[in-house]
MARFIBA-641594 format. One record per residue (C-alpha): residue in one letter; z, y, x. Coordinates in steps of 0.1 Angstrom, whole numbers, plus 5000, padded with zeros to 4 digits. Example, Ala and Ser with C-alpha at 12.3 -4.5 7.8 and 13.67 -1.06 7.14 Angstrom:
<recs>
a507849555123;s507149895137;
</recs>
This chain:
<recs>
m500050005000;i499250355012;k502150595016;l502250975013;f504451185034;g505251535047;k508151765043;l506952105053;a505251985085;c501751835086;a501151465077;n498451245066;v497651045034;l495050795046;i493350605020;a489750515028;f486850695045;g484550985035;i486351305026;f489151505044;i491351755025;s493551975046;c496752155034;p498952405052;i501752305075;s504352505055;f503552685024;a506552905028;q505552995063;q501953045052;a502953275024;a504953485048;k502153495072;t499653595045;a501953875033;a502354005068;q498554005073;s498054175040;s500554445049;a499054505083;s495554535069;q496354795043;g494655125050;a492554975077;g488955075077;t485954855083;g485254995117;l481855125104;s480555435121;v477755625105;i475455885120;p473456045092;l469756095097;s467956405086;s466456405051;p463256195048;a460056395050;s459156265015;t462056464999;p460556674971;s460757054972;s462357264945;s459057344929;e458056974929;i461456894912;q460857164886;q457357034880;t458656674877;t461356794853;s458756964831;e456556654831;t459656434822;q460456664793;e456856634781;t457056254784;n460256244764;s458656454737;e455756204736;t458255924735;q460056064705;q456656074687;t455755714696;t456655454670;l456755074676;e456254814650;s459654744635;p461054404645;g462354364609;e465254134605;e465053984640;t466554274659;p467154234697;a470654134707;a472854414720;m473254414757;a476554454776;t475154524811;a475854874822;p473155044842;g475555194867;a476855544873;t473255684879;s470455544857;s466955524872;v463755644856;m462955284846;e466355224832;n466155534810;y462655434799;v463655084789;a466655224770;a464255444750;f461855154740;a464054844740;v467754824743;s470155064761;g472354934789;v469654724807;a470054784844;q467954714875;f468954374887;g471154344918;y471754704927;d475254724913;l476354474940;f475954754967;a478254984948;r481354784960;s483454864991;a481754785024;a485054635036;a484554335012;f481454235030;a482254315067;p482253995089;s485653885101;g486253955138;s488653665141;v486153385136;p484653195166;v481153285177;g478353035174;p476452885203;d473553125195;y475653435199;v473953665224;i476153825251;g475854205256;p477654505271;g481154545256;d481854175250;q485054035265;i484753685281;r487853475286;i487753215314;n490452965319;v490352725350;w492752455358;g492852155382;k492652205420;v492052575413;e493752765385;g493253105371;t492653315340;w490153605338;s489053825310;p486154035323;v484354275300;v480554295303;d479754635317;i476954875307;n474654705332;g475254365316;n477354235345;i480854085350;s482854055382;l484553735391;p486753665422;k484853525452;i481753475431;g481153845428;v479054035403;v476853825380;g474553925351;v475253775317;t473554005292;g470953825271;l472553475275;t473553285244;f477253175243;k476152815250;q474052935280;l476953145292;q479352855293;d476952645314;f476152945336;i479753035345;n480552665352;k477552645375;e478552955394;f482152835399;s480852495411;q479252665440;y482652755454;y485152525439;s485452155430;g487851935410;f488452185382;e488152205345;m487052515327;n487152665292;v485052975283;s485653165251;m485053505237;g487653775234;a487154115218;l483554145206;r481354455210;t479854665183;i476154735179;r474155025166;i471454965139;y469355195118;l468855205080;i465755385068;g463355405039;n464355405003;v468055375008;k471255534996;a472355675029;p469855655058;g471355675092;a472455505124;y475355275119;t477755105143;i478654755130;s480154425143;s477954225166;l478553935142;s476754115114;t473753955097;l471154135077;i473054085044;n476254205061;g474354505073;l472954595039;f476354575023;e478054775050;t475455045049;g475055085012;g471854895008;p468655004990;s468555274964;k467055204930;t463655324943;g463855074972;t462554714970;m464854414969;r461954174974;d460554285008;i463454415030;q462154435066;v463854405100;k462054565129;r462854485165;n461154615196;g458354765176;n457654445156;t458554345121;i460354015126;l461553945091;h460554005055;f463653915034;d463753864997;m467153954984;y466453774951;d466653444970;f470253524979;l471253674945;l469553414923;k469753104944;g472553164970;d469953104997;k470753265031;t468253065051;n466453375063;d469553585069;i469253655106;r471953805129;l471254165138;m470754285173;p471354625190;e468854895179;d467454685150;i465954885122;i466354785086;y463554925066;i463454935028;p459954995014;p459455144979;i460154924950;g457254714936;d456254664900;h459054584877;v459454434843;a462354424818;i463754164795;a466254214768;g467654034737;s468953684735;i468853624772;k471753534796;n471053804822;p469054084806;a467954324833;i464954504850;y463454264876;e461154344904;m457954144905;k456553954935;g453153824930;d451853684896;m454553634870;t454453494835;a456953554807;l458353214813;d458953294850;l460853604839;i462953414814;k463953164841;m464753444865;a467053594839;g468953274835;g467253144804;f468053204768;n471453214753;e472352994724;l471453254698;v467753284706;f465253264678;n462453044691;a459853174668;r459753524681;l458853664715;q457454014719;v455854184750;s455054554750;r452854714776;i451555064785;v447855064774;d445855394775;n448955594781;a450755454751;r453155164748;t451654894727;i452854544716;v450254324733;f451853984725;e453953844698;s454353474693;d456853184695;v458953144726;p457452804737;h454152994745;a455953214771;d454153034800;e450853164787;i451753534790;k450753704822;l453054004829;q452154344844;g454254614859;g456154814832;d456054534806;i459154494784;v459854144770;n462054124739;t463653804726;y465453784693;t468553624678;v468753374650;l470153534618;s472453344595;g470853234562;r467353174576;e465752854563;t464452624590;v463252274596;k463852074629;i461751834648;t462951644679;g461751354701;a458351284716;v456751614708;a455651894731;r458052164719;g460852024698;g463352254681;e463852454649;y460952624631;g460852864602;f460452684568;s457952794542;p457352634508;g454552374509;m455052294546;t454251934554;i455051684581;k451551744597;d452252124597;l455552074615;v454151844641;s451352094647;l453852384651;s455652174677;g452552134699;g451651784688;l452751434699;i453351354736;y451351064749;y454350824749;a455150894712;y455450604688;d452950704661;e453450414637;t456550554620;a458950844622;e462250914606;l462851204582;t466451304573;r467051514542;v470351654529;t470351724492;v473151934476;t474651784444;n477751864423;k479451564439;g478651684474;p475851654499;v473651344498;t471851234530;d468651034527;k466750864556;i463050844549;t460650624570;v457350814574;k454050654583;l453350904610;r449850814619;d448750824583;a450551154578;l448751314608;n445451184594;g446051384562;n447051094540;a448651264510;e451050984503;s452450984539;n452151354546;l455251444527;t456151794517;l459151914536;a462352084522;a464552334539;n466852194567;d464751864569;y465051684603;l462151494617;f462651254646;i459551124665;r460450804685;n459250704720;v457350384724;p459850094728;d461650064762;w459850384774;r460650514809;l458050654832;y459550494863;r462850424879;t463450504916;v465850384943;s465950484980;i466350275011;t466850445045;g467850365080;e466950055099;v464149905077;r460549905087;f459350135058;p462250355046;g461650575016;t461950614978;y460550324958;t459850274922;i461349964906;e460749764875;k463449654851;g465549364865;e464349404901;l466749264927;l468049404960;s466349134980;a462949234965;l463449594975;i464249495011;e461149285013;r459049575000;a460549795027;g459349555053;g462649395061;f465249505086;t464449625121;g466049465152;d468649745154;a469949705118;y473649655115;l474049485082;n477849485082;g477749865080;a475349895051;v476250175026;f475250104990;t475950374964;r475350374927;e475450664903;s477050474875;a479750354899;r480450704911;d480850824875;r483350554867;q485250614899;q485350984894;e486650934858;t489450714872;i490350974899;d490451254873;q492751054850;m495050964879;t495151324891;d495951454857;r498851204854;l500151294888;e499951664879;m502051624848;e504651424867;l504951654897;m504851984879;g507051874850;t509951764873;g509552094893;v510052324863;a513152124852;e514652144887;i514352534888;s515952564854;t518952364867;a519252524901;l522852614910;s522152904932;a519453164940;e518852974973;d518252644955;a515952814931;a513952964960;t513652624976;q512452474943;k509752744940;i508452664974;e508352294965;i506452384933;e503952574953;q503552274976;k502952054946;r500352294932;r498452304965;f498651924967;i497251884931;e494452124939;a493551914970;m493551604949;k491351754923;a488751834950;v488451464958;k484951344948;a484050974944;k481250844965;g480150564942;r480050314971;v479749954962;v480849694988;v477949464996;s477449195022;l473849205033;l471748925047;p468048895055;p466048885022;d465348515022;r469048435027;l470248715003;k468448554974;g470748364951;t473948514964;p476248734943;y475249034964;d471549014954;i472349254926;t470049404900;l468949754910;e469550064888;e468050414887;g469350624915;d470650344937;s470750424974;i471150195004;h471450295040;i471150055069;p472750205101;e472450105137;d475349925152;p477750205161;r479449995187;m482650195180;v486150135166;y487850435151;t491650505149;v493050755124;g496550845113;s499950865130;l498750805166;y499051045195;n495351045201;q493150965171;s489750885185;a486750655186;f486550385212;i483750155224;y483949825206;d485049525227;k485249185211;g488049095234;k490349365221;d492449355189;v494149615167;s497149655190;d494849715220;y493150005203;i496450155191;d497650145227;m494450315238;s495250585212;g498550665228;g500650445206;y502450515174;t504150855167;d507750855156;n506750885120;a504250605119;d504750325093;k503950035116;r504249785088;k501549945067;v498749955092;y495449835077;l491649835083;i488749995066;k485849765074;a482349895082;n481049775048;g483749975029;a486249695022;a489949725030;g491449455052;r494649345069;t495149385106;d495049015111;s491449005100;m488748995126;l488049345141;e484349435141;s482149725152;g482350025129;d485849935116;t488550205112;i492250135120;i494450335096;v498150415105;p499950585077;e503150785080;k506550715064;l507250845029;e510750965033;r509851295050;s509251475017;r511951484991;w509751574962;l507151314971;k509851054975;e511151124941;t507751064926;k508150694920;d504550574916;i502650824937;t501750574963;q500350344937;i498250624923;l496850714958;y496150354966;q494150324933;i492250634942;a491350484976;v490050164959;t487950344933;a486650634953;g486150514988;v487350835003;l489750955030;i492351215020;v494351415045;a497051625029;f499851835043;
</recs>
C-alpha cells in the first residue's frame, strides 16, 4: 500500500509513473514569504524608461482637422437621413462590450448603423498597466539568451582551484578574469558562453568543476513607431519578447494594425506578427525576443468588418485576406444559444450609401464573401415563434420557421437535403398534440423516399413543433483509426475495421524492428482513460469532503488563538493538497504483454481495437530508475546481476523517513510489482516515506487506500508536499 506523508516539510506520495505535482515545503512559510514580497513590490515601477519621439509627419494641421470635422458633420447629417430596412421582430441582441474610453471612427459608425457598444477587437488589452506584462527579472535565462554589455556573469569554480567571480560585460563587450585576462563575450548565447569560459579556464587550470550563471541582466533600448499610442524610444528588460514590448509600450492605437506588426532589425524586416494568433488561439510561436535597437513598426489598420447580435464576442475585426461571413462568425467565437438560424443580414457601402446586400438563413454564411466596412447582424429567437425541427443525416439540421401547409419534403429541402449516408427508406416524425387531458405524443413512421418523390400519401403535412429524425444507414461510421508508433517498420495512423485485433495491426505495421523493447510497450485507450478519470474524480471528491469537514470542526473547537491559527494553516495545506489531487489526469494506460504477432494471436492480450487506441513500442532504455525517499534519486544502467537492494545502495541508501517495508516496483509495462519479482530494464523502484510525519494526514483513516486506488486506475505518479 502507498503511504502519504509530510508535516510541513517536503515529502513524496509515490504512486505510479506519468505526472508530478509539487506542493510547497511549508504553507505558513510560503504565505509569509509571499506577503513580504508583495509588501516589497508595492510602489515599485516596471523599470520602463520612455524617450518620446517627435510627432509623426503625418499629424494633420489645424485646417485639416477643421475640414475633417466639417466632413464628419456632413456625413452624420447624411447618416440621419439614411433608413435601413426594419428588422421587424428579429431585433439584434443588445451588446455588452464597451468600446473603450475613446471610440474610433469605425466604432461610432457601427454604433449608428447596427448596435452601440461594439468595439474594435483586442485594443482594450493594451489599456492595462504595463507592469502586469513586464517579464520577471528573477527567472533563469534560456540557452539562446544573447550576452551583451551590462550583463553580469557569475562564475563559480571548485576543485584544485577555487574561486567566485561576478564580472560585468563592459561597453566593449569584454569581461576581465584573473590570469586569463580580457576576453570578449558579446554576441555569444548563454550556452556558448558556458562552453567558452570553461574552455578559457582549461588553458590555465585543470582538475576543476565550473558553474556559469547570469546575475543582474542588462536593459535594452527599442523603438516603437507607426500607428501607436505613444511613439518613442523605450528602455526595457533584455528578456522582453515582442508581446512584452507591445504591452509595456502601450501597443498600437485604433488606427494601427493588429494583423501585421513588424519587427525591424539592422535595416531588415525580420518578423510579420499577427496579434490575432495570440489573442484568439493563444499562439506565441512567432513571438521573438527583442534585441537592442530593434524597431517595432505598426502599419495602418487594414480593412475591418463588424459583427453584432447573437454572437459570443461581438466586435469589429480586422480582415486579413479573403473572408466569408462564416469565417467572421468563427473568429467571433460562434453563435450564442439564442441565435435565430433563419436570419443573417449583411449590410455594405454601395454607391456611397449603406445597403443590405445579403439576407438569408445562417447556414449559408460560408457563401457570403465579405468586404471592408461590412456589418454582419445576427438575430435572436423570440418566444412564441412556431417552428419545426429536423435532425440526423441532413446537411443543416436545426429549427426552421413553420408555415401552414409545410410538408416533409419542404422541411428536408430547407435543411439542405439528405447526406449521402442517410437511410432513405423510412424516417421518424414526432408530433405532440395538446388535449384537455394533457399532451399526447405520437411517433409516426414516414416512407421517406416516397415523400421526397412527392407521393401525397407519404409526404405528410407538418404541424407546428413537429420533430423529424433522419437516420443514418445501419452501423454507419466512415472509419475508425488507431495509431502505432516507435519500433515498428511502418509506424503511423491506421484505419481499422470493426472487430480487428491488435496482432493484425502489428502485422499491417510490418512487425517489430530489431530494437523493439516489448516489455516497455505503452498501450492507451480513450474509454479506459474516461473511466479512470471518473474514478479519480470520485475519490478526490470523497477525500475533499473528509479532509475539509474535519478541518472546520477542529477550528470551531480550538481552545486558544494559537490552536486556531495552527488549524487554519492545516486547512490551507489540505486545500492545496486537494487542488493538487484535482490536477491529476488519468493516462488511460492498459497493461499489455506483447509478443510477435504470430505468438500474440490467441492470447488474452490480443485485444479488439477501439477508435482512438494508441500503442508505442520503445527501444530498450537499458536503465533502472529510483524514486522516493533516497539520498540520490536517479537513473542507472541496467545490470542483470544487480537486484533492488543494489540500486538502492547506488542511490545513496534510504533516508531517515523511508518506509523500507513498503518498497515496490513499477514495471516497464505499467504493472506494479513486489521487490522480490525479477528486475528488468525500464523498471522503476519506488521508496515511499512514512505516514506519521503529518498529523492531519495520519488522522485521515483511509487516505492511503484512496491514493493507492488512484495509482491503480490512473497510472500516474504524484509528488505532494
